VOVODREN-984049 format. One record per residue: x, y, z of N, C-alpha, C, O in turn; residue in three letters. Coordinates in Angstrom, 1 decimal. Layout:
# VOVODREN-984049
+--------+--------+--------+--------+--------+--------+--------+--------+--------+--------+--------+--------+--------+
:    nc1 :    nc2 :    nc3 :   cac1 :   cac2 :   cac3 :    cc1 :    cc2 :    cc3 :    oc1 :    oc2 :    oc3 : residu :
+--------+--------+--------+--------+--------+--------+--------+--------+--------+--------+--------+--------+--------+
:      X :      Y :      Z :      X :      Y :      Z :      X :      Y :      Z :      X :      Y :      Z :    ALA :
...
+--------+--------+--------+--------+--------+--------+--------+--------+--------+--------+--------+--------+--------+
# end
This chain:
# VOVODREN-984049
+--------+--------+--------+--------+--------+--------+--------+--------+--------+--------+--------+--------+--------+
:    nc1 :    nc2 :    nc3 :   cac1 :   cac2 :   cac3 :    cc1 :    cc2 :    cc3 :    oc1 :    oc2 :    oc3 : residu :
+--------+--------+--------+--------+--------+--------+--------+--------+--------+--------+--------+--------+--------+
: -158.5 :  -54.1 :  -13.3 : -157.2 :  -53.5 :  -14.3 : -156.2 :  -55.0 :  -14.1 : -155.7 :  -55.3 :  -13.0 :    UNK :
: -156.0 :  -55.7 :  -15.1 : -154.9 :  -56.7 :  -15.3 : -153.5 :  -55.9 :  -15.1 : -153.2 :  -54.7 :  -15.5 :    UNK :
: -152.8 :  -56.8 :  -14.5 : -151.4 :  -56.7 :  -14.2 : -150.8 :  -57.2 :  -15.5 : -151.4 :  -58.1 :  -16.1 :    UNK :
: -149.6 :  -56.5 :  -16.0 : -148.6 :  -56.9 :  -16.9 : -148.0 :  -58.2 :  -16.7 : -147.7 :  -58.8 :  -17.7 :    UNK :
: -147.8 :  -58.9 :  -15.3 : -147.4 :  -60.2 :  -15.1 : -148.2 :  -61.4 :  -14.8 : -147.8 :  -62.3 :  -14.2 :    UNK :
: -149.7 :  -61.2 :  -15.4 : -150.5 :  -62.2 :  -15.5 : -150.0 :  -63.4 :  -16.3 : -149.0 :  -63.3 :  -17.0 :    UNK :
: -150.6 :  -64.6 :  -16.2 : -150.2 :  -65.6 :  -16.8 : -150.4 :  -65.9 :  -18.1 : -151.6 :  -66.1 :  -18.1 :    UNK :
: -150.0 :  -66.1 :  -19.4 : -150.5 :  -66.0 :  -20.4 : -152.1 :  -66.8 :  -21.0 : -152.2 :  -67.9 :  -20.6 :    UNK :
: -152.7 :  -66.5 :  -21.7 : -154.2 :  -67.2 :  -21.5 : -154.2 :  -68.1 :  -22.6 : -153.7 :  -67.7 :  -23.7 :    UNK :
: -154.7 :  -69.6 :  -22.3 : -154.8 :  -70.7 :  -23.4 : -156.0 :  -70.2 :  -24.2 : -157.0 :  -69.7 :  -23.6 :    UNK :
: -155.9 :  -70.2 :  -25.2 : -156.8 :  -70.7 :  -26.5 : -157.4 :  -71.7 :  -26.6 : -156.8 :  -72.7 :  -26.2 :    UNK :
: -158.6 :  -71.9 :  -27.1 : -159.6 :  -73.0 :  -27.1 : -158.6 :  -74.0 :  -27.6 : -158.5 :  -75.1 :  -27.0 :    UNK :
: -158.0 :  -73.6 :  -28.5 : -157.4 :  -75.1 :  -29.4 : -156.4 :  -75.7 :  -28.5 : -156.1 :  -76.9 :  -28.7 :    UNK :
: -156.0 :  -75.0 :  -27.4 : -154.9 :  -75.4 :  -26.3 : -153.4 :  -74.9 :  -27.0 : -152.5 :  -75.7 :  -27.1 :    UNK :
: -153.3 :  -73.7 :  -27.3 : -152.2 :  -73.0 :  -27.6 : -152.1 :  -72.0 :  -26.5 : -153.1 :  -71.4 :  -26.0 :    UNK :
: -150.8 :  -71.9 :  -26.0 : -150.6 :  -70.4 :  -25.4 : -150.8 :  -69.3 :  -26.4 : -150.8 :  -69.5 :  -27.7 :    UNK :
: -150.9 :  -68.0 :  -25.7 : -151.0 :  -66.6 :  -26.7 : -149.6 :  -66.6 :  -27.4 : -149.5 :  -66.0 :  -28.5 :    UNK :
: -148.5 :  -67.1 :  -26.8 : -147.2 :  -66.8 :  -28.1 : -146.8 :  -67.5 :  -28.4 : -145.6 :  -67.6 :  -28.5 :    UNK :
: -148.0 :  -68.9 :  -28.9 : -147.9 :  -69.8 :  -29.7 : -147.1 :  -71.3 :  -29.3 : -146.9 :  -72.2 :  -30.1 :    UNK :
: -146.8 :  -71.2 :  -28.1 : -146.3 :  -72.5 :  -27.9 : -147.2 :  -73.4 :  -27.0 : -148.0 :  -72.9 :  -26.2 :    UNK :
: -147.0 :  -74.8 :  -27.0 : -147.7 :  -75.7 :  -26.5 : -147.7 :  -75.8 :  -25.1 : -146.6 :  -75.6 :  -24.7 :    UNK :
: -148.6 :  -76.0 :  -24.0 : -148.2 :  -76.2 :  -22.3 : -147.3 :  -77.2 :  -22.7 : -147.4 :  -77.9 :  -23.7 :    UNK :
: -146.6 :  -77.1 :  -21.8 : -145.4 :  -78.4 :  -21.3 : -144.1 :  -78.5 :  -22.3 : -143.3 :  -79.5 :  -22.2 :    UNK :
: -144.0 :  -77.7 :  -23.1 : -143.0 :  -77.7 :  -24.3 : -141.9 :  -76.6 :  -23.8 : -142.2 :  -75.8 :  -22.9 :    UNK :
: -140.9 :  -76.7 :  -24.2 : -139.7 :  -75.9 :  -24.0 : -139.5 :  -74.9 :  -25.6 : -139.3 :  -75.4 :  -26.7 :    UNK :
: -139.6 :  -73.8 :  -25.3 : -139.7 :  -72.7 :  -26.5 : -138.4 :  -73.0 :  -27.1 : -137.5 :  -73.5 :  -26.4 :    UNK :
: -138.4 :  -72.7 :  -28.3 : -137.0 :  -73.2 :  -29.1 : -135.4 :  -72.4 :  -28.8 : -134.3 :  -72.7 :  -29.2 :    UNK :
: -135.7 :  -71.3 :  -28.0 : -134.5 :  -70.5 :  -27.6 : -133.8 :  -71.2 :  -26.0 : -132.7 :  -71.4 :  -25.5 :    UNK :
: -134.7 :  -71.4 :  -25.8 : -134.2 :  -72.3 :  -24.2 : -133.7 :  -73.6 :  -24.8 : -132.5 :  -73.9 :  -24.7 :    UNK :
: -134.6 :  -74.4 :  -25.4 : -134.1 :  -75.7 :  -25.8 : -132.5 :  -75.5 :  -26.5 : -131.5 :  -76.1 :  -26.1 :    UNK :
: -132.5 :  -74.5 :  -27.3 : -130.8 :  -74.4 :  -27.7 : -129.7 :  -74.1 :  -26.7 : -128.6 :  -74.4 :  -26.9 :    UNK :
: -130.1 :  -73.6 :  -25.6 : -129.1 :  -73.1 :  -24.8 : -129.0 :  -74.5 :  -23.7 : -128.0 :  -74.6 :  -23.1 :    UNK :
: -130.1 :  -75.4 :  -23.6 : -130.0 :  -76.5 :  -23.0 : -129.1 :  -77.7 :  -24.0 : -128.5 :  -78.7 :  -23.6 :    UNK :
: -129.3 :  -77.3 :  -25.0 : -128.2 :  -78.5 :  -25.8 : -126.6 :  -78.1 :  -26.0 : -125.7 :  -78.9 :  -26.5 :    UNK :
: -126.4 :  -76.9 :  -25.8 : -125.5 :  -76.2 :  -25.8 : -124.2 :  -76.7 :  -24.4 : -123.0 :  -76.8 :  -24.4 :    UNK :
: -125.2 :  -76.8 :  -23.6 : -124.3 :  -77.1 :  -22.2 : -124.4 :  -78.8 :  -22.2 : -124.3 :  -79.3 :  -21.1 :    UNK :
: -124.5 :  -79.5 :  -23.3 : -123.8 :  -80.9 :  -23.1 : -122.6 :  -81.3 :  -23.1 : -122.0 :  -81.0 :  -24.1 :    UNK :
: -121.8 :  -82.0 :  -22.2 : -121.0 :  -82.4 :  -22.0 : -120.1 :  -83.0 :  -23.3 : -120.6 :  -84.0 :  -24.0 :    UNK :
: -119.1 :  -82.5 :  -23.6 : -118.2 :  -82.9 :  -25.1 : -117.4 :  -84.1 :  -24.3 : -116.9 :  -84.1 :  -23.2 :    UNK :
: -117.4 :  -84.9 :  -25.2 : -116.2 :  -86.0 :  -24.8 : -114.8 :  -85.7 :  -25.2 : -114.5 :  -85.4 :  -26.3 :    UNK :
: -113.8 :  -85.8 :  -24.1 : -112.4 :  -85.1 :  -24.4 : -111.8 :  -86.5 :  -25.3 : -112.2 :  -87.7 :  -25.3 :    UNK :
: -110.6 :  -85.9 :  -26.2 : -110.1 :  -86.7 :  -27.0 : -108.5 :  -87.2 :  -26.3 : -107.8 :  -86.3 :  -25.8 :    UNK :
: -108.3 :  -88.1 :  -26.3 : -107.0 :  -88.8 :  -25.8 : -105.6 :  -87.7 :  -25.7 : -104.7 :  -87.5 :  -24.9 :    UNK :
: -105.9 :  -87.1 :  -26.9 : -104.7 :  -85.8 :  -26.6 : -105.2 :  -84.4 :  -25.5 : -104.4 :  -83.9 :  -24.7 :    UNK :
: -106.2 :  -84.2 :  -25.7 : -106.9 :  -83.2 :  -24.7 : -106.6 :  -83.9 :  -23.3 : -106.2 :  -83.1 :  -22.4 :    UNK :
: -106.8 :  -85.3 :  -23.0 : -106.9 :  -85.5 :  -21.6 : -105.2 :  -85.6 :  -21.4 : -105.0 :  -85.1 :  -20.3 :    UNK :
: -104.2 :  -85.9 :  -22.1 : -103.0 :  -85.8 :  -22.1 : -102.5 :  -84.2 :  -21.8 : -101.6 :  -83.9 :  -21.0 :    UNK :
: -103.0 :  -83.5 :  -22.4 : -102.2 :  -81.7 :  -22.1 : -102.9 :  -81.7 :  -20.8 : -102.2 :  -81.4 :  -19.8 :    UNK :
: -104.2 :  -82.0 :  -20.6 : -104.5 :  -81.6 :  -19.2 : -103.7 :  -82.0 :  -18.0 : -103.5 :  -81.4 :  -17.0 :    UNK :
: -103.5 :  -83.1 :  -18.3 : -102.4 :  -84.1 :  -17.3 : -101.0 :  -83.5 :  -17.5 : -100.4 :  -83.3 :  -16.5 :    UNK :
: -100.6 :  -83.2 :  -18.5 :  -99.2 :  -82.2 :  -18.6 :  -99.1 :  -81.2 :  -18.1 :  -98.1 :  -80.9 :  -17.5 :    UNK :
: -100.3 :  -80.4 :  -18.3 : -100.5 :  -78.9 :  -17.3 : -100.2 :  -78.9 :  -15.9 :  -99.4 :  -78.2 :  -15.2 :    UNK :
: -101.3 :  -80.1 :  -15.5 : -101.3 :  -79.9 :  -14.1 : -100.3 :  -80.7 :  -13.6 : -100.3 :  -80.6 :  -12.4 :    UNK :
:  -99.4 :  -81.6 :  -14.0 :  -98.2 :  -82.1 :  -13.6 :  -97.3 :  -80.9 :  -13.3 :  -96.8 :  -80.6 :  -12.2 :    UNK :
:  -97.3 :  -80.2 :  -14.5 :  -96.1 :  -79.0 :  -14.6 :  -96.4 :  -77.9 :  -13.4 :  -95.5 :  -77.3 :  -12.8 :    UNK :
:  -97.6 :  -77.7 :  -13.3 :  -98.1 :  -77.2 :  -12.1 :  -97.9 :  -77.4 :  -10.6 :  -97.6 :  -76.5 :   -9.9 :    UNK :
:  -98.2 :  -78.7 :  -10.3 :  -97.8 :  -79.4 :   -9.3 :  -96.3 :  -79.5 :   -9.3 :  -95.8 :  -79.6 :   -8.1 :    UNK :
:  -95.8 :  -79.6 :   -9.9 :  -94.0 :  -79.8 :   -9.9 :  -93.4 :  -78.6 :   -9.6 :  -92.5 :  -78.5 :   -8.8 :    UNK :
:  -94.1 :  -77.4 :  -10.4 :  -93.4 :  -76.0 :  -10.0 :  -93.6 :  -76.0 :   -8.7 :  -92.6 :  -75.8 :   -8.0 :    UNK :
:  -94.9 :  -76.1 :   -8.1 :  -95.3 :  -75.8 :   -6.5 :  -94.5 :  -76.6 :   -5.9 :  -93.8 :  -76.0 :   -5.0 :    UNK :
:  -94.4 :  -77.8 :   -6.0 :  -93.7 :  -78.7 :   -5.1 :  -91.9 :  -78.0 :   -5.2 :  -91.3 :  -77.7 :   -4.1 :    UNK :
:  -91.2 :  -77.8 :   -6.3 :  -90.0 :  -77.2 :   -6.5 :  -89.9 :  -76.1 :   -5.4 :  -89.2 :  -76.2 :   -4.4 :    UNK :
:  -90.8 :  -74.9 :   -5.7 :  -90.8 :  -73.4 :   -4.9 :  -90.8 :  -74.0 :   -3.5 :  -90.0 :  -73.4 :   -2.9 :    UNK :
:  -91.5 :  -74.8 :   -2.8 :  -91.9 :  -75.3 :   -1.8 :  -90.5 :  -75.9 :   -1.2 :  -90.3 :  -75.4 :   -0.1 :    UNK :
:  -89.8 :  -76.6 :   -1.7 :  -88.6 :  -77.3 :   -1.5 :  -87.4 :  -76.0 :   -1.4 :  -86.5 :  -75.9 :   -0.5 :    UNK :
:  -87.5 :  -75.4 :   -2.3 :  -86.6 :  -74.4 :   -2.6 :  -86.7 :  -73.1 :   -1.2 :  -85.6 :  -72.5 :   -0.8 :    UNK :
:  -87.9 :  -72.8 :   -0.6 :  -88.0 :  -72.0 :    0.4 :  -87.3 :  -73.1 :    1.7 :  -86.2 :  -72.7 :    2.2 :    UNK :
:  -87.8 :  -73.9 :    1.9 :  -87.3 :  -75.0 :    2.8 :  -85.8 :  -75.1 :    3.3 :  -85.2 :  -74.9 :    4.4 :    UNK :
:  -85.0 :  -75.8 :    1.6 :  -83.7 :  -76.0 :    2.0 :  -82.7 :  -74.5 :    1.4 :  -81.5 :  -74.3 :    1.9 :    UNK :
:  -83.1 :  -73.9 :    0.6 :  -82.6 :  -72.6 :   -0.1 :  -81.6 :  -73.4 :   -1.4 :  -80.5 :  -72.9 :   -1.6 :    UNK :
:  -81.9 :  -74.5 :   -2.0 :  -81.1 :  -75.3 :   -3.0 :  -82.5 :  -75.7 :   -4.1 :  -83.5 :  -76.3 :   -3.9 :    UNK :
:  -82.0 :  -75.2 :   -5.2 :  -82.9 :  -75.5 :   -6.2 :  -82.5 :  -77.2 :   -6.9 :  -81.3 :  -77.4 :   -6.9 :    UNK :
:  -83.1 :  -78.0 :   -7.4 :  -82.6 :  -79.1 :   -8.3 :  -82.4 :  -78.8 :   -9.3 :  -83.1 :  -79.5 :  -10.0 :    UNK :
:  -81.6 :  -78.0 :  -10.1 :  -81.3 :  -77.6 :  -11.2 :  -81.7 :  -78.8 :  -12.3 :  -82.6 :  -78.7 :  -13.1 :    UNK :
:  -80.9 :  -80.0 :  -12.1 :  -80.8 :  -80.7 :  -13.2 :  -82.2 :  -81.6 :  -13.4 :  -82.5 :  -81.9 :  -14.5 :    UNK :
:  -83.3 :  -81.9 :  -12.0 :  -84.4 :  -82.3 :  -12.1 :  -85.0 :  -81.4 :  -12.9 :  -85.4 :  -81.9 :  -13.9 :    UNK :
:  -85.4 :  -80.2 :  -12.6 :  -86.2 :  -78.6 :  -13.2 :  -85.8 :  -79.1 :  -14.7 :  -86.5 :  -79.5 :  -15.7 :    UNK :
:  -84.8 :  -79.0 :  -14.7 :  -84.2 :  -78.9 :  -16.8 :  -84.9 :  -80.2 :  -17.1 :  -85.9 :  -80.0 :  -17.8 :    UNK :
:  -84.6 :  -81.7 :  -16.9 :  -85.2 :  -82.7 :  -17.5 :  -86.8 :  -82.9 :  -17.4 :  -87.4 :  -83.6 :  -18.2 :    UNK :
:  -87.2 :  -82.4 :  -16.4 :  -88.8 :  -82.3 :  -16.3 :  -89.6 :  -81.4 :  -17.5 :  -90.4 :  -81.7 :  -18.3 :    UNK :
:  -89.2 :  -80.6 :  -17.2 :  -89.6 :  -79.2 :  -18.0 :  -89.1 :  -79.7 :  -19.6 :  -90.1 :  -79.6 :  -20.4 :    UNK :
:  -88.0 :  -80.1 :  -20.0 :  -87.5 :  -80.4 :  -21.2 :  -88.4 :  -81.7 :  -21.6 :  -88.6 :  -81.8 :  -22.8 :    UNK :
:  -88.8 :  -82.6 :  -20.9 :  -89.6 :  -83.7 :  -21.3 :  -91.2 :  -83.3 :  -21.7 :  -91.9 :  -83.6 :  -22.7 :    UNK :
:  -91.5 :  -82.5 :  -20.4 :  -92.9 :  -82.0 :  -21.1 :  -93.5 :  -81.4 :  -22.0 :  -94.7 :  -81.3 :  -22.4 :    UNK :
:  -92.0 :  -80.5 :  -22.4 :  -92.3 :  -79.3 :  -23.4 :  -92.1 :  -80.0 :  -24.7 :  -92.7 :  -79.6 :  -25.7 :    UNK :
:  -91.5 :  -81.2 :  -24.7 :  -91.1 :  -81.9 :  -25.8 :  -92.6 :  -82.9 :  -26.2 :  -93.0 :  -83.1 :  -27.4 :    UNK :
:  -93.1 :  -83.1 :  -25.4 :  -94.6 :  -84.1 :  -25.1 :  -95.7 :  -83.4 :  -25.8 :  -96.5 :  -83.9 :  -26.6 :    UNK :
:  -95.6 :  -81.9 :  -25.4 :  -96.7 :  -80.8 :  -25.5 :  -96.5 :  -80.6 :  -27.0 :  -97.5 :  -80.8 :  -27.7 :    UNK :
:  -95.3 :  -80.3 :  -27.6 :  -94.9 :  -80.0 :  -28.7 :  -95.1 :  -81.1 :  -29.9 :  -95.3 :  -80.9 :  -31.1 :    UNK :
:  -95.0 :  -82.3 :  -29.1 :  -95.5 :  -83.3 :  -30.1 :  -97.2 :  -83.3 :  -30.1 :  -97.9 :  -83.7 :  -31.0 :    UNK :
:  -97.6 :  -83.0 :  -29.2 :  -98.9 :  -83.1 :  -29.1 :  -99.5 :  -82.3 :  -30.4 : -100.3 :  -82.7 :  -31.2 :    UNK :
:  -99.0 :  -81.0 :  -30.2 :  -99.4 :  -79.5 :  -31.1 :  -99.1 :  -80.0 :  -32.5 :  -99.8 :  -79.5 :  -33.4 :    UNK :
:  -98.2 :  -80.9 :  -32.8 :  -97.5 :  -81.2 :  -34.2 :  -98.5 :  -82.1 :  -34.7 :  -98.8 :  -82.2 :  -35.9 :    UNK :
:  -99.2 :  -83.0 :  -33.8 : -100.4 :  -84.1 :  -34.0 : -101.4 :  -83.5 :  -34.5 : -101.8 :  -83.7 :  -35.6 :    UNK :
: -101.9 :  -82.6 :  -33.6 : -103.0 :  -82.1 :  -34.1 : -102.9 :  -81.2 :  -35.3 : -104.0 :  -80.9 :  -35.8 :    UNK :
: -101.9 :  -80.5 :  -35.7 : -101.7 :  -79.8 :  -36.8 : -101.7 :  -80.4 :  -37.9 : -102.1 :  -79.8 :  -38.9 :    UNK :
: -101.2 :  -81.6 :  -37.8 : -101.1 :  -82.7 :  -38.8 : -102.6 :  -82.9 :  -39.3 : -103.1 :  -82.6 :  -40.4 :    UNK :
: -103.5 :  -83.4 :  -38.1 : -104.8 :  -83.9 :  -38.4 : -105.6 :  -82.8 :  -39.1 : -106.4 :  -83.1 :  -40.1 :    UNK :
: -105.3 :  -81.5 :  -38.5 : -106.2 :  -80.4 :  -38.8 : -105.9 :  -80.4 :  -40.6 : -106.8 :  -80.5 :  -41.3 :    UNK :
: -105.0 :  -80.4 :  -40.9 : -104.4 :  -80.0 :  -42.0 : -104.6 :  -81.4 :  -43.2 : -104.5 :  -81.5 :  -44.4 :    UNK :
: -104.8 :  -82.1 :  -42.5 : -105.5 :  -83.7 :  -43.7 : -106.7 :  -83.1 :  -43.9 : -107.2 :  -82.8 :  -45.0 :    UNK :
: -107.5 :  -83.0 :  -42.7 : -108.8 :  -82.5 :  -42.7 : -109.5 :  -81.8 :  -43.5 : -110.7 :  -81.9 :  -43.9 :    UNK :
: -108.3 :  -80.7 :  -43.7 : -108.7 :  -79.4 :  -44.7 : -108.4 :  -80.0 :  -45.8 : -109.1 :  -79.7 :  -46.8 :    UNK :
: -107.4 :  -80.8 :  -46.2 : -107.2 :  -81.1 :  -47.4 : -108.4 :  -82.0 :  -47.8 : -108.6 :  -81.9 :  -49.0 :    UNK :
: -109.2 :  -83.0 :  -47.0 : -110.1 :  -83.9 :  -47.3 : -111.1 :  -83.2 :  -47.8 : -111.6 :  -83.6 :  -48.9 :    UNK :
: -111.6 :  -82.0 :  -47.0 : -112.8 :  -81.1 :  -47.2 : -112.9 :  -80.4 :  -48.6 : -113.9 :  -80.2 :  -49.2 :    UNK :
: -111.5 :  -80.2 :  -48.9 : -111.3 :  -79.4 :  -50.1 : -111.2 :  -80.2 :  -51.2 : -111.6 :  -79.7 :  -52.3 :    UNK :
: -110.8 :  -81.6 :  -51.2 : -111.6 :  -82.6 :  -52.3 : -112.9 :  -82.5 :  -52.4 : -113.6 :  -82.2 :  -53.4 :    UNK :
: -113.3 :  -82.8 :  -51.2 : -115.0 :  -82.9 :  -51.4 : -115.6 :  -81.8 :  -52.0 : -116.4 :  -82.1 :  -52.9 :    UNK :
: -115.3 :  -80.7 :  -51.8 : -116.1 :  -79.5 :  -52.2 : -115.6 :  -78.8 :  -53.7 : -116.1 :  -78.0 :  -54.3 :    UNK :
: -114.2 :  -79.6 :  -54.0 : -113.8 :  -79.6 :  -55.5 : -114.8 :  -79.8 :  -56.4 : -115.7 :  -80.6 :  -56.0 :    UNK :
: -115.1 :  -79.5 :  -57.6 : -116.2 :  -79.9 :  -58.2 : -115.3 :  -79.9 :  -59.6 : -114.7 :  -78.9 :  -59.9 :    UNK :
: -115.1 :  -81.0 :  -60.5 : -114.7 :  -81.0 :  -61.9 : -115.5 :  -80.3 :  -62.9 : -116.7 :  -80.5 :  -62.9 :    UNK :
: -115.0 :  -79.5 :  -63.8 : -115.7 :  -78.9 :  -64.7 : -115.4 :  -79.6 :  -66.0 : -116.0 :  -79.3 :  -67.0 :    UNK :
+--------+--------+--------+--------+--------+--------+--------+--------+--------+--------+--------+--------+--------+
# end
């Protein structure tokens, strides 16, 4: 009696019973492998990662300083968060304008005059 876990049989034409050639990746597996390709980050994405990382590190540093000195550097905190908040808002505005411009271009391409 054959077990259900036996290897698939190869037909005389060289094909496996399920229709795939030996040594090839089935299409479902290929799709999963292709979806894990590393995507290139844009300049805005890199800057946003840098900004959020800087904010987290600064926040931790200020908390540590506060624990030891019981004094908060209020002006430094205000200036730091003000600067980075402005930069992040500008990045968001740039991205929004790019998306709006791309949408207009796509709309012009799809419009067909009658």
